[in-house]
N, C-alpha and C positions, 0 to 999 in steps of 0.2 A: 427510927429503929436501927440499931447497931448490930453487925454480924462480923465474925472473924471466920475467914475462909482459908483452906489449905489449897494450893496448887503449885505445880512446879517445885515442890520441896520446900516452900516457903508459905508463910502465913500473912495474911492481909486483912487489915481492920477496914471494913466498907460500910457505907451507908447508901441509901437511895440517892443516885445522882452523881456519886463519885466517879471519877475517871483514874483507872489504875493502869501502870505498865507491868505486865507479867511476863513469865518466861512463854516463849512461842508455843501457840495452841494452833492446831489445824483448823482451817475456816478462812472464809473470805470477809471482805469489809461489808458491814450491813447485816451479817448473820448473827442470829440469836445464839446464845451459849448458855448453859446452866453448870452450876457448881454444886455436887452434892455432898462434898466434904466440908460440911459446916460444923464448926467447933464451939462456937457461941452465939446466942442470939439474945438481945436483950434491949431494954429502955429504962427509964427512971423508975417504972412500976413492977416489972417482971423480967426475970433473968432465967435463961436455959442454959446449961452447960452439959455439953456432950461427954461420953466415956468410950472412946474418943470423939466419935462423931454424933450428931443429932439425927434421929430417924424422922423422916417426912418433912425436913426442913430444906428448901432449895433456894439458892441465890441465883437470879436470872440476870444477864447482861447482853450487851450488844457489842460486837466487834467494831471498833472505829478505825483501826489501822493495823496494818502488819509492816514492821520496818526493822531497821537496825540501830542500835545505840551508836555513839560515837567510837572512834577507833581508840583501842588501848594498845600502847606499844609495850614490847617485851624485849629481853636480850638473852641470848643464850652464849655463855663464854666459858672457855677451858683455859685456865691460866697455863703460861709457858707452852702452849701448843699452837699459837697463832690461829686460833680459832674463835670467831666472834660473828654471830648472826643477829640481827635485828628483824623482829617480826612484829605484824599488827593482827589484831583480831577485833571483828565487830560482832556482838552478841545480838542475835534476832530477839525481838519482843512482840508482843501483842498488846495494844491498847484497848482497854474495855470499859465501857460505861455501865454501871450498875443500874439496871432499870427496875428491879422488884425483889423484895425478901419476902418468900412465902413460907409462913411458919405454922 
C-alpha cells in the first residue's frame, strides 16, 4: 500500500518499510511517531484521495536517527565595500522508518 504524507511543509511518498529523511521532529531515537496529514492512500485495486486530508487514516513510523545534513557553504558579499563573509549551515533532520499505514 502506498501513501502520500505531508510533514515539514513537504510531501513524501511512502510505503511500509521505507526509510525517509524529513525535517527535524521532536522525539528521541526508537520513539514511535504518527502522521495524521495523509493526502493519498492506495494500491492497485483501491484509491482514496483527500480534500486536502483523509479522515481516519494514520501513517505510523519509528524514529531511527536525529542528526544533521552535510554542511552547505554560503557567501555574503558587498561589492566595492571590502565586505565578504563565508558561512556554513548544517540543517537538522530526522530519519524515520514507516512501520504501518492504517486506513
